[in-house]
N, C-alpha and C positions, 0 to 999 in steps of 0.2 A: 504494500500500500504506500502511495506517495506521501500521503498526509493523513493524520488522524482527523478525519472530517468531523467527528462528533466533538472532539476537544476544540478544534478550530471554531466550530459553530458556537460553542460556549464562550470562547474568547471574544468573538465578534459581538455576541449578545451582551457581554459585560461592557465592552467599549460603547455600545449603543446606549446602554443604561446610563453610563457616564455622560454621554452627549445629551441624553434626554434630561438629565438633572441640570445641565448647563443651559440648554435651550429646548424646553419641552415643545414649543410650537413647531420647531423644525421636524421633530419626530412625529408629531401629530399630523403634520402636512403629508409626510411620507406615508403614514398609515392610511390617511385619507385617499391618496392615490391608489394604494393597493386595494382598499375597500371598494372604491368606485369601479375599478377594473373587474374585481371578483363578482360584482353584481350584474355584469353583462349576461344576457340570456342568448346572445347570438352565437356564442362560441363556448364550448364546454370547457371545464377546468383543465382536463387533460391536454387539450389542444393548446390552451393558453400556456400551460407549464412547459410543453414541448417547445413552443416558440420562445419562451423565456430562457430555456436552456441553450438554444441556438444563439440567442442574443448574448447570454452570459459568456459563452465561449468567444464570441466575436469581440466582446468588451474585455475579455481576459480577467473576469471578476470572480475570484474564488469564493467570496461570500455569496454572490448570486448563484454560482454553481451549487454550493452547499444548500442554500435555502430552496432553490427550485428543484433540485434533485429530490429532496424530502417531499415537496409539494407534488411533484410528478408521480412519485411512488404512491402517495396518499390518494391521488386522483386516478390511480389504476394503470399508469403507463407501464408497459413492459420494457425490458432491456432492449428488445429489438426496435421498439418505437423510439426510444431515446437515441439509439444508434442512428436511425433514419433521420431524426431531427438534427443530430450532430453532423450528419453527412451534408445537410443543407448548409450548416454553418461553414463547413470546410469548403463547399462549392462557392458560396458567396464570398468568403475571404480570399479564395484563389482568384475569383473574378475581380475583386477589388484590387488585389495585387497586380493583376494584368492591366487594369485601367490606370492605376497610378504609375505603372511602368511606362505606359504610353505617354502619360503626362511628363514623366522624367525625360523621355526622348524628345518631347516637344520643347521642354525647358532647355535641354542640351542644344537642340537645333537653333532655338531662339538666341541663345548666348554665343553660339559659334558661327551663326549665319549660314548654317548648313541647309 
């Protein structure tokens, strides 16, 4: 195992409790965003969590990966569904690297007059 995810989750929660003590409105606003999203009836919780996992990978956010893996499991996602969602993240990130590579060539050409 790369990381003790349960211990890590506890550490993140402890830090968020400290943040909440210092600025409770910040944490309340974040909870409000989560609550509003969870109330949507157009997409089921499992689909939302699979999307969240793909986004978490794209953002490289271990805390997000930890929280949304728990939520995906609770929503009934199978390992195979998680792998498919992660495949989307891999594909999009590879595509983004391709687009930004093209931008780099454009910048090079603009700077060198090519």
